C-alpha positions in Angstrom: 74.0 39.4 75.7 74.5 36.7 73.2 72.0 36.0 70.4 69.5 33.3 70.5 70.8 30.3 69.8 67.7 29.3 67.4 69.0 32.1 64.9 71.5 31.5 62.6 73.6 34.3 64.2 73.1 33.1 67.3 74.8 29.7 66.5 77.7 31.8 64.8 78.3 33.7 68.0 78.2 30.4 69.9 80.9 29.1 67.6 83.0 32.0 67.9 82.5 32.2 71.7 84.0 28.7 72.1 87.5 30.1 71.4 89.1 31.7 74.6 92.6 31.9 76.2 92.2 28.6 77.6 90.7 26.8 74.6 92.7 28.5 71.4 92.6 25.6 69.4 89.8 23.0 68.8 88.8 19.9 66.8 85.2 19.9 65.6 84.1 17.7 68.1 85.3 19.9 70.8 83.5 22.8 69.5 80.2 20.9 69.4 81.1 19.8 72.8 81.2 23.1 74.1 78.8 25.0 72.2 76.4 22.4 72.6 75.4 22.5 69.1 74.9 19.3 67.1 77.9 17.9 64.9 76.4 18.5 61.7 75.4 21.9 62.6 79.0 22.9 64.0 80.1 21.6 60.8 78.2 23.9 58.7 78.6 26.7 60.7 82.4 26.2 60.9 82.7 26.0 57.4 81.1 29.0 56.5 83.3 30.8 59.2 86.5 29.3 57.6 85.2 30.3 54.0 85.2 34.0 55.1 88.1 33.7 57.1 86.8 34.0 60.8 88.3 30.8 61.4 91.4 28.8 60.1 92.2 25.3 60.1 95.7 24.0 61.6 98.0 21.3 60.2 96.7 18.9 63.0 93.1 19.4 61.8 92.1 21.7 64.5 90.5 24.7 64.1 91.8 28.2 65.8 90.3 31.9 65.1 91.4 33.5 61.9 93.4 36.6 60.6 90.2 38.0 59.5 88.6 38.5 62.9 91.7 40.2 64.2 91.5 42.9 61.2 88.0 43.4 62.1 88.8 43.7 66.0 91.9 46.1 65.5 89.8 49.0 63.8 87.4 49.2 67.2 87.2 52.7 67.4 86.8 52.4 71.0 90.3 51.2 71.8 92.1 52.3 68.2 92.6 55.8 69.1 93.3 55.4 72.7 96.1 52.6 71.7 97.6 55.0 69.1 97.4 57.9 71.7 98.8 55.7 74.6 101.6 53.6 73.0 104.4 56.6 72.6 103.4 57.4 76.3 103.7 53.6 77.4 106.9 53.3 75.5 108.3 56.3 77.4 107.2 55.0 80.5 108.9 51.4 80.0 111.9 53.2 78.9 111.7 54.9 82.4 110.8 52.1 84.6 112.0 48.7 82.5 108.9 47.1 84.1 105.7 45.9 82.5 103.1 48.7 81.4 99.9 47.5 80.8 96.6 49.8 79.4 92.9 48.5 80.2 89.5 49.5 79.6 86.1 48.7 81.3 83.4 46.8 79.4 80.5 46.4 82.2 81.9 44.6 85.2 84.7 43.3 83.6 88.3 45.1 82.5 89.7 44.1 78.9 93.8 44.6 79.0 94.0 46.2 75.4 98.0 47.0 75.0 101.1 45.9 77.1 104.5 46.5 77.1 107.2 44.2 78.6 111.0 43.5 78.7 112.5 39.7 78.8 113.6 40.6 82.4 110.4 42.3 83.7 108.2 39.9 86.0 106.0 37.7 84.4 102.2 38.1 84.5 99.2 36.4 84.5 97.4 39.0 82.7 98.0 39.5 78.8 96.3 41.5 76.0 92.6 40.7 75.1 92.5 38.9 78.7 89.1 40.0 80.8 88.9 40.1 84.7 86.3 40.9 86.7 86.8 44.6 87.5 87.6 44.6 91.2 90.4 41.9 90.9 93.1 43.8 89.7 94.7 47.3 90.6 93.7 48.7 87.2 90.1 47.4 87.8 90.0 49.4 90.8 91.1 52.2 89.2 88.2 51.8 86.5 85.8 50.7 89.2 86.3 54.0 91.3 85.1 56.0 88.5 82.2 53.6 87.1 78.9 54.7 87.0 77.1 54.0 90.6 75.0 51.0 89.2 78.2 49.1 88.1 79.8 50.0 91.4 76.9 49.0 93.6 76.7 45.5 91.4 80.0 44.7 92.1 80.3 45.5 95.7 77.1 43.4 95.8 78.4 40.4 94.3 81.3 37.7 95.8 84.4 38.8 95.0 86.8 36.6 94.6 89.9 36.0 96.9 92.9 35.7 94.3 95.4 35.8 97.1 95.5 35.9 101.1 96.1 39.8 100.0 92.9 40.5 98.1 90.3 42.3 99.7 87.0 40.9 99.4 84.9 42.7 101.9 82.5 45.5 100.4 83.0 48.1 102.9 86.8 47.8 102.8 86.5 47.9 99.1 83.9 51.0 99.1 86.7 52.6 101.5 89.4 52.1 99.0 87.7 53.3 95.7 86.8 56.7 97.8 90.5 56.7 98.5 91.2 56.2 94.6 89.2 59.2 93.5 91.0 61.2 95.7 94.6 60.1 95.4 94.3 58.9 91.7 96.9 56.5 91.9 96.1 52.9 93.9 99.0 50.5 94.9 97.7 46.9 94.6 99.8 44.9 96.8 99.7 41.4 96.0 95.9 41.0 95.3 96.2 39.4 92.0 99.2 37.3 92.0 101.8 36.8 95.2 104.5 37.4 93.1 103.2 40.9 91.7 102.4 44.5 92.8 100.8 46.6 90.4 100.7 50.8 90.7 97.8 52.2 88.4 96.1 55.1 87.4 93.1 56.8 85.3 93.1 57.7 82.2 90.6 60.6 81.0 89.6 62.2 77.8 91.3 65.5 78.4 92.6 66.5 81.7 89.5 66.7 83.6 87.3 64.5 81.4 85.5 61.1 81.9 87.9 58.1 82.6 88.4 56.2 79.5 91.4 53.9 80.4 93.3 52.7 83.4 97.0 52.7 83.0 99.3 50.5 85.1 103.0 49.4 85.9 103.6 45.7 87.5 106.6 45.2 89.4 107.7 41.9 91.3 106.4 41.7 95.0 110.3 41.9 96.1 110.6 45.3 94.8 107.6 46.5 96.2 109.3 49.4 97.9 109.7 50.8 94.6 105.9 51.5 93.9 106.0 54.7 95.5 108.6 56.0 93.3 106.6 54.9 90.3 103.7 57.6 91.3 105.0 60.5 89.6 106.3 58.9 86.3 103.0 56.9 85.7 100.9 60.2 86.7 102.9 61.6 83.9 102.0 59.2 81.3 98.5 58.9 82.2 98.5 62.7 82.0 100.0 62.9 78.8 97.6 60.4 77.3 94.6 62.1 78.8 95.6 65.2 76.9 96.2 63.8 73.8 93.0 62.2 74.0 91.3 65.4 74.7 92.8 67.0 71.6 91.8 64.1 69.5 88.2 63.6 70.4 87.8 67.3 70.9 89.9 69.2 68.5 88.1 72.7 68.3 88.0 72.8 72.4 
């Protein structure tokens, strides 16, 4: 929930929220337009954020997110340990498959991609580190949704589901059955549901082998190689189990 716009903190958050993947660089006027703040207020807030290092000004005069924010975000406890633990397993998985390997976590009814390894020959993705998607839209999101609290599942199932491609499952009853199958089988194959050019294979990452689901690990391949998806199940599960075991040891070292 955003802060009230009448507060100083609310105005700061409004300005920061104006920057996203579609708007990484903006002029002062564009920021004011996107936030709805007065130009004089926008100028004052941007100047304060720039002085602190949260925003930086480019050579063309436009503004973009500053390095100071990245430094703070990189220390997020929720993802720092996860990424540190997962990266070696992701690297091994990439070497074994030479396909895109991704890691995502759930935030509410969305998933956020927190790490990715890709080679120059890997299929091009519509996702990237830091991007958010509705949790029901991607293969990795479906895995997270299958293990989400019941209220989150019901919220998603009760909302209209976007059809990204003709193959996207949008029927709540069908999706509910799919989530049951994911819980039983652990690995989920998402066939062209987010992009007609890709197939994703995803598995849950837990805190300990039998602990709560912390993240989702996935491999994304070209739809032309969809017959490879079954063969990716075992290496994906090995990596997911390895991350889960190490997360358990890091989180509960005395157990």
